[in-house]
C-alpha positions as a printed NumPy array, in Angstrom:
array([[-41.462,  24.622,  -9.718],
       [-44.719,  26.252, -12.003],
       [-48.29 ,  25.925, -11.351],
       [-49.558,  22.68 , -13.697],
       [-52.381,  24.622, -14.671],
       [-50.169,  27.429, -16.1  ],
       [-47.621,  24.857, -17.662],
       [-50.388,  23.188, -19.11 ],
       [-51.891,  26.602, -20.749],
       [-48.167,  27.467, -21.758],
       [-47.534,  24.432, -23.65 ],
       [-51.412,  24.58 , -24.982],
       [-49.961,  28.516, -26.1  ],
       [-46.696,  27.29 , -27.405],
       [-48.448,  25.126, -29.505],
       [-51.107,  26.737, -31.312],
       [-51.229,  27.693, -34.735],
       [-52.994,  31.432, -34.272],
       [-50.602,  34.429, -33.905],
       [-51.104,  37.783, -33.288],
       [-48.835,  40.846, -34.916],
       [-49.09 ,  43.269, -31.216],
       [-49.199,  46.899, -30.796],
       [-49.206,  48.697, -27.231],
       [-49.684,  46.521, -24.366],
       [-46.722,  48.545, -22.732],
       [-44.228,  46.528, -25.491],
       [-41.726,  49.515, -27.661],
       [-42.567,  48.042, -30.936],
       [-45.314,  45.433, -32.393],
       [-44.039,  42.055, -31.769],
       [-45.717,  38.877, -32.852],
       [-47.02 ,  36.44 , -30.457],
       [-48.789,  33.277, -30.054],
       [-52.382,  33.273, -28.403],
       [-55.106,  30.92 , -27.989],
       [-58.121,  32.168, -30.38 ],
       [-61.64 ,  31.532, -30.176],
       [-64.613,  32.928, -32.11 ],
       [-67.885,  31.675, -30.618],
       [-71.737,  32.088, -30.788],
       [-72.036,  35.028, -28.231],
       [-75.508,  34.999, -25.685],
       [-78.774,  33.94 , -27.507],
       [-81.07 ,  37.118, -27.529],
       [-84.487,  37.567, -29.184],
       [-85.293,  38.795, -32.251],
       [-85.17 ,  37.719, -35.76 ],
       [-82.624,  38.07 , -38.318],
       [-79.068,  39.012, -36.394],
       [-76.465,  36.228, -34.834],
       [-73.742,  37.659, -32.394],
       [-69.987,  36.234, -32.064],
       [-67.641,  36.368, -29.214],
       [-63.828,  36.8  , -30.359],
       [-61.542,  35.959, -27.653],
       [-57.759,  35.747, -27.54 ],
       [-56.222,  34.121, -24.405],
       [-52.72 ,  36.199, -23.905],
       [-49.968,  35.009, -21.731],
       [-49.372,  37.259, -19.101],
       [-45.706,  37.301, -19.738],
       [-46.059,  38.633, -23.47 ],
       [-47.31 ,  41.548, -22.299],
       [-45.846,  43.777, -19.844],
       [-49.606,  45.834, -19.164],
       [-52.706,  45.004, -19.136],
       [-54.361,  45.211, -22.525],
       [-56.232,  48.37 , -23.271],
       [-58.38 ,  49.318, -25.882],
       [-55.933,  51.689, -27.701],
       [-53.879,  48.726, -28.675],
       [-53.933,  46.605, -31.654],
       [-53.797,  43.095, -32.76 ],
       [-53.801,  41.852, -36.488],
       [-54.796,  38.388, -37.475],
       [-55.071,  37.293, -41.263],
       [-55.492,  40.84 , -42.14 ],
       [-58.114,  41.688, -39.874],
       [-56.962,  44.293, -37.058],
       [-58.7  ,  43.72 , -33.928],
       [-59.003,  45.863, -30.21 ],
       [-59.444,  44.854, -26.402],
       [-63.295,  45.491, -25.249],
       [-62.495,  43.616, -22.031],
       [-59.512,  42.1  , -20.255],
       [-59.519,  40.034, -17.484],
       [-57.103,  38.658, -15.249],
       [-57.223,  34.57 , -15.159],
       [-54.705,  33.832, -12.307],
       [-55.035,  29.9  , -12.947],
       [-53.178,  30.273, -16.61 ],
       [-51.468,  33.156, -15.836],
       [-53.361,  35.233, -19.126],
       [-55.718,  38.258, -20.228],
       [-58.973,  36.722, -21.535],
       [-59.415,  39.138, -23.64 ],
       [-62.757,  39.998, -25.579],
       [-62.071,  41.855, -28.994],
       [-63.845,  43.61 , -31.396],
       [-63.167,  44.577, -35.195],
       [-61.439,  48.136, -35.726],
       [-63.678,  49.872, -38.089]])
């Protein structure tokens, strides 16, 4: 029987409208996967002018054979992203992946 947290996270991802085309992660070819996408204000800092944003994607471990790496690519709405940091969350069996735009 699956863990209730993992099942709830899987249900949320399945209902999520957010999909990305993922390349890398041990995949033999790019695939479209559902993620939980977050674009939130970053940590505050002192100084005028700039604001920061933190963009993340929660990716089910079952969707990727390998841990997300900087060489991987996610494309969403015509913008290409790369993993900056990936942390495993065993509560939901997913990678919490901080992203940055590919220049």
